[in-house]
N, C-alpha and C positions, 0 to 999 in steps of 0.2 A: 555444435557451435554454442559457443559462448554468448550470453548475454550481455554479461556483467565480468568485469575485469578488474578487482580491487587489490592494489599491492604498495605496501607498507602504509596504509592509510594513516593517519595521525591529525587528530584535533586539540590544538590546544586554545584553554581559554582563558584570559588574564583580564582579573579582576582589581583595580586598585593596582598594589603592587605585586600581588597575588598571581601565580602562574598555576594552571591546574592541567594535568596533561590528561586528558579523556580518555581517548581513544590513543593505543600506541602499537603503531608499525602492523596495523590489521591486513592481511595478505590471504586474500581466497577468489573462486571466479563462481559462476552459476549458469549451467546451460540453458539453453531457452528451454521452456517447456517443464522447468522443476517446478516443484513444490517443497518450499521448505522453511525452516522456522530458524528467527533470530532470538534467542533466549538468555536470561541472566537475571538476578536477583537486581533489586535498586542500588543504583549507582555504577552499576555495570559499564555504562556504557553504548547500552543498544538502543536507546531511544536518540541520543547523537549519531551513531550509525544510521539510524533509521533517515534521521533529517539528510544525512550526505548520501544515500542512495537515489532519496526523493528529490534530490535538487533542491533541499530548501536552504542547503547550506553548502560551503564549498569547505574543502580539509585544509588543515593548514601544513602538510605535508603526505607526499607520496602523490599515486595515482587513482582515477576511478575512470574506466571507460564504459559507458553504456551502447550497446549496440555499436561498440566501437568510436564511438563519439566521446573525446577526453572532455568530459564536463569538468576535471578539477578546478580549472580557471577561468570558467564562464562566465560573462557579465550576468548581471540579473536577467536583463532582458532575454539573453539566450537561456538561462536557467528557466525562466517561464514558458518558453516553447518547448522546451523538453518534457516538462513536469507537464504541460496541455495533451502535448501529442505522444509522448511515450509511457507515462505511466499512471495509473489508476490509485488513487486514494480511497481507504477506507479506515472510517474512525470509531473508536469504542463510544463517542457521545454524536455520531451520526451526521451531526453538523447538517440537517436539512434547513433549506430558508421555511420558516414556517408560513409565508403570505403567499407561497406557490404551491402548486397540487402536487403529487408525485410525478408524473408526466412531465410537468414545467421543470421541477427540479432535476430531473433525470436528464432532459433537454439542451438543461444552459451551459455545459460544457462543449454542445456541439454548434451553439453562438458563437464561443468565446472563440471556436475555433473557423469562425467563418462560415459555418454550414447554415444553408435558408431556414426561417422557422419551419417550414412547411417540411422539409427532410429532415430536420433535428426532431422536429415531433413523433415523425414516421419511425425514426431510428430508435427512438427512446420507446415508443409504444412494442418496438421488438425486441430489447432489453428487459423491459418490465415484465414482458411474457416468460423471455428465459428462466426470470427469478421467480417465475408461479405467482405474480401482482396484475396479471391482466385486467382483473375485476376491480382494479383499487389504483386505477391510473388517475381520477379527477378528484381523489381524497387528498386532503390536507395531511401535514404530518401529526398533527394532533386528532386524526380522526386513524389513528394507524396504531398498532399495537408497537411493542419495541422491536418485536422480529420483524414484522413489515416493513416498519422506519429502515432498517439496516439491509433490509433485501431491497429496499430505494435505494440505499447508498453503494451498494454494491452492482446496483444495474446503472450508477451515476458515473460508477470508475469503470465499468465496462463500455458505454456508450461511444467512447473514441476511439475504442479498440486497441487497448495499448499494447505496448512490450511485454508490462509488468504492472502488476497490480502489489500495492503496499499495504497492508493490514495492519493496523496497530490495536493489540488487545480487541479484534473485532467481535469478541462476545462477552466482553467484561462487564455490559451494562443489561445482561439477558440472562433469565433464568437457565438451568441447566438443558431443558428439553429444548427450549428456543435454541440454545447457543450449541446444539446437536443437528439441528435443523439447516442451521446458516452454517455450520462448519460442511456440511454434504455437499452444501453449494458452491462452497469453493472447490470441494475435492471433484466434483462434477466436471465443473467449469473447466479445471486443469487438466482431469480426464479427457474430457469431449472436445475441449475447444480449445487444448492445449496452451493455455494463459501460463504465463509464467507466476506463481504467487509465493511472497515472502510473508509469513506473520512475524511479527514483532511483539511478541510477550513474553510474560514471566512464569505463565502457567504453562505447568510441564505437560498435563494431560491434553491442551490443545497440540502445544507443540508437537507432541507424538502422534498425533493425527496426521502429519505429515509426511514425508519421504525423507528428510535430512534436516540434522539438528543442528547449529553452530550455536555453542555455548558462550558468552564471555563472562570476564568476571577482571574487577580491578581496570577495564580498558584495552585487556589482553584477551584473545581470542584462544579460548583453552582446551576446545572439543569439538570436531565436525565430523559428526556421527552419520553414516547410511542407515535409516531404519529398513 
């Protein structure tokens, strides 16, 4: 069953009187439970595509279905609902709130979803344990290593049980050993929990740790390879 159906997706930016076509008729689908990477050099359009898949922006043309919801023309409030309930985000810079503990950083999306504080913190403890941080739940971000902070970010992405995790350069701020450990966490989550995971990266070594690579170049999809 397809989680994502994208057909002829186009994104055009207009700056002053200049029109820039960043994405050009992109078409592909992603099945539930896949683990794949979207890759390409700087300027290829991969960040723009990530923003569209993550419902952080809307396309200029084409269609995007997420769990059969046509998100192509949704209102900002509708997109916010989709982001909070169906998508988990992991970023290169972690984006943890510095004045909150690991536990409270992870519980925050539960509160936004209307879950009680007690249930939200209980769920947060569960996912922090899942990523191997049960002994760090009351630590603040500045008391954690880069790898530990990224694990907190992964737990935060998981807490609302999303259909999709979008990870933007998730190992970009980590040393090679820690990056390997974090990549293994993603692979295990995909294997054991059947979570659909998409890496967005220029790092071919990271992309090759997934099961499928979609390559963009100059706004076009030029390769779609199963590994």
